VOKE-530283 format. One record per residue (C-alpha): residue number from 0; residue in three letters; x, y, z. Coordinates in steps of 0.25 Angstrom, whole numbers. Last residue first. Layout:
+-----+------+-------+-------+-------+
| seq | type |     u |     v |     w |
+-----+------+-------+-------+-------+
| NUM |  ALA |     X |     Y |     Z |
...
+-----+------+-------+-------+-------+
END
This chain:
+-----+------+-------+-------+-------+
| seq | type |     u |     v |     w |
+-----+------+-------+-------+-------+
| 131 |  GLU |  -349 |   155 |    91 |
| 130 |  LEU |  -336 |   149 |    94 |
| 129 |  ALA |  -338 |   138 |    83 |
| 128 |  ARG |  -341 |   149 |    73 |
| 127 |  GLY |  -328 |   156 |    75 |
| 126 |  ARG |  -320 |   143 |    74 |
| 125 |  MET |  -327 |   140 |    61 |
| 124 |  GLN |  -324 |   154 |    55 |
| 123 |  GLU |  -309 |   153 |    60 |
| 122 |  LEU |  -308 |   140 |    52 |
| 121 |  THR |  -314 |   146 |    40 |
| 120 |  ARG |  -304 |   157 |    41 |
| 119 |  ARG |  -293 |   148 |    42 |
| 118 |  ALA |  -297 |   139 |    30 |
| 117 |  ARG |  -297 |   152 |    22 |
| 116 |  LYS |  -284 |   157 |    26 |
| 115 |  THR |  -278 |   143 |    23 |
| 114 |  PRO |  -275 |   133 |    35 |
| 113 |  ARG |  -260 |   129 |    37 |
| 112 |  GLY |  -258 |   114 |    33 |
| 111 |  GLY |  -268 |   105 |    28 |
| 110 |  PRO |  -264 |    93 |    35 |
| 109 |  GLU |  -255 |    95 |    47 |
| 108 |  ALA |  -240 |    93 |    45 |
| 107 |  VAL |  -233 |    81 |    51 |
| 106 |  PRO |  -221 |    83 |    60 |
| 105 |  ALA |  -210 |    73 |    57 |
| 104 |  GLY |  -208 |    61 |    67 |
| 103 |  GLY |  -218 |    57 |    78 |
| 102 |  GLU |  -211 |    67 |    88 |
| 101 |  LYS |  -222 |    65 |    99 |
| 100 |  ALA |  -224 |    50 |    97 |
|  99 |  SER |  -209 |    48 |    99 |
|  98 |  PRO |  -199 |    44 |    88 |
|  97 |  PRO |  -192 |    31 |    92 |
|  96 |  GLU |  -179 |    33 |    98 |
|  95 |  PRO |  -167 |    28 |    90 |
|  94 |  PRO |  -159 |    16 |    97 |
|  93 |  ALA |  -147 |    21 |   105 |
|  92 |  LEU |  -133 |    16 |   100 |
|  91 |  ASP |  -130 |    29 |    93 |
|  90 |  VAL |  -116 |    27 |    87 |
|  89 |  TYR |  -105 |    38 |    88 |
|  88 |  HIS |   -94 |    46 |    81 |
|  87 |  ALA |  -100 |    46 |    67 |
|  86 |  GLN |  -112 |    54 |    73 |
|  85 |  ALA |  -103 |    66 |    76 |
|  84 |  GLU |   -99 |    68 |    61 |
|  83 |  ALA |  -114 |    68 |    57 |
|  82 |  ALA |  -117 |    78 |    68 |
|  81 |  PRO |  -106 |    88 |    63 |
|  80 |  GLY |   -93 |    90 |    70 |
|  79 |  ARG |   -89 |    90 |    85 |
|  78 |  ARG |   -75 |    87 |    84 |
|  77 |  ALA |   -65 |    75 |    84 |
|  76 |  PRO |   -76 |    65 |    86 |
|  75 |  LEU |   -73 |    52 |    94 |
|  74 |  GLY |   -79 |    40 |    88 |
|  73 |  THR |   -88 |    28 |    89 |
|  72 |  VAL |   -95 |    32 |   102 |
|  71 |  ARG |  -107 |    23 |   105 |
|  70 |  ILE |  -119 |    32 |   109 |
|  69 |  VAL |  -132 |    29 |   117 |
|  68 |  ARG |  -140 |    41 |   118 |
|  67 |  VAL |  -152 |    42 |   128 |
|  66 |  ARG |  -162 |    51 |   122 |
|  65 |  ARG |  -170 |    63 |   128 |
|  64 |  ALA |  -160 |    73 |   122 |
|  63 |  GLN |  -147 |    66 |   125 |
|  62 |  ALA |  -145 |    56 |   136 |
|  61 |  PHE |  -131 |    49 |   136 |
|  60 |  THR |  -125 |    35 |   133 |
|  59 |  LEU |  -112 |    34 |   127 |
|  58 |  VAL |  -106 |    21 |   122 |
|  57 |  ASP |   -90 |    21 |   120 |
|  56 |  GLY |   -85 |    14 |   108 |
|  55 |  GLU |   -76 |    25 |   104 |
|  54 |  GLY |   -71 |    34 |   116 |
|  53 |  VAL |   -77 |    42 |   127 |
|  52 |  ALA |   -69 |    48 |   138 |
|  51 |  ALA |   -76 |    54 |   150 |
|  50 |  ALA |   -73 |    69 |   150 |
|  49 |  PRO |   -88 |    73 |   152 |
|  48 |  LYS |   -88 |    66 |   165 |
|  47 |  THR |  -101 |    60 |   171 |
|  46 |  VAL |  -101 |    47 |   164 |
|  45 |  ARG |  -110 |    35 |   167 |
|  44 |  THR |  -105 |    22 |   162 |
|  43 |  GLY |  -112 |    14 |   151 |
|  42 |  ASN |  -101 |    15 |   141 |
|  41 |  VAL |  -101 |    30 |   143 |
|  40 |  ARG |  -113 |    36 |   150 |
|  39 |  CYS |  -119 |    50 |   149 |
|  38 |  ASN |  -129 |    57 |   158 |
|  37 |  GLY |  -120 |    59 |   170 |
|  36 |  ALA |  -122 |    74 |   171 |
|  35 |  SER |  -108 |    76 |   167 |
|  34 |  VAL |  -110 |    69 |   154 |
|  33 |  GLU |  -122 |    78 |   151 |
|  32 |  ARG |  -115 |    91 |   155 |
|  31 |  ALA |  -102 |    87 |   146 |
|  30 |  ALA |  -111 |    85 |   134 |
|  29 |  LEU |  -118 |    98 |   137 |
|  28 |  SER |  -104 |   105 |   138 |
|  27 |  ARG |  -100 |    99 |   125 |
|  26 |  THR |  -111 |   106 |   118 |
|  25 |  LYS |  -123 |   101 |   109 |
|  24 |  PHE |  -123 |    87 |   114 |
|  23 |  PHE |  -123 |    74 |   107 |
|  22 |  ARG |  -115 |    80 |    95 |
|  21 |  ALA |  -104 |    69 |    95 |
|  20 |  GLN |   -94 |    80 |    98 |
|  19 |  TRP |  -102 |    84 |   111 |
|  18 |  LEU |  -104 |    69 |   115 |
|  17 |  TRP |   -89 |    67 |   113 |
|  16 |  LYS |   -85 |    80 |   120 |
|  15 |  ASP |   -93 |    76 |   132 |
|  14 |  LEU |   -87 |    62 |   132 |
|  13 |  ARG |   -73 |    66 |   131 |
|  12 |  GLN |   -65 |    59 |   120 |
|  11 |  THR |   -58 |    46 |   119 |
|  10 |  PRO |   -47 |    39 |   110 |
|   9 |  GLY |   -46 |    24 |   110 |
|   8 |  ARG |   -53 |    13 |   117 |
|   7 |  ALA |   -54 |    21 |   130 |
|   6 |  VAL |   -58 |    15 |   143 |
|   5 |  SER |   -62 |    28 |   151 |
|   4 |  ILE |   -76 |    25 |   152 |
|   3 |  SER |   -75 |    11 |   157 |
|   2 |  ASP |   -66 |    15 |   168 |
|   1 |  GLU |   -55 |     5 |   170 |
|   0 |  MET |   -51 |     0 |   184 |
+-----+------+-------+-------+-------+
END
């Protein structure tokens, strides 16, 4: 019987190493911990061994920072290089998340900005009268 994970269509690489080199995890040990916890799937099959083989064309599904990432492997990186280089080795299949109401995009400055010394003193005088 063939195992759907180990069927290789060319060169392969360890799953934890690929996730680290593709910059999904900050350290290789974090990537290995996530895989060992069973939080990663390769071609729809749950994987618990960080040494599972990953090759071109495989689809990876894993959780990352409150998102579920669905990634198709398009290449095997030779090193952990810059982010632009790492992004060339995968295609993100998950649709982009809509911005939440909390985030709402860029912060908006309050009109008027910081009060002047004169405006602050006037405000303090009005507050003092309200307390009397």
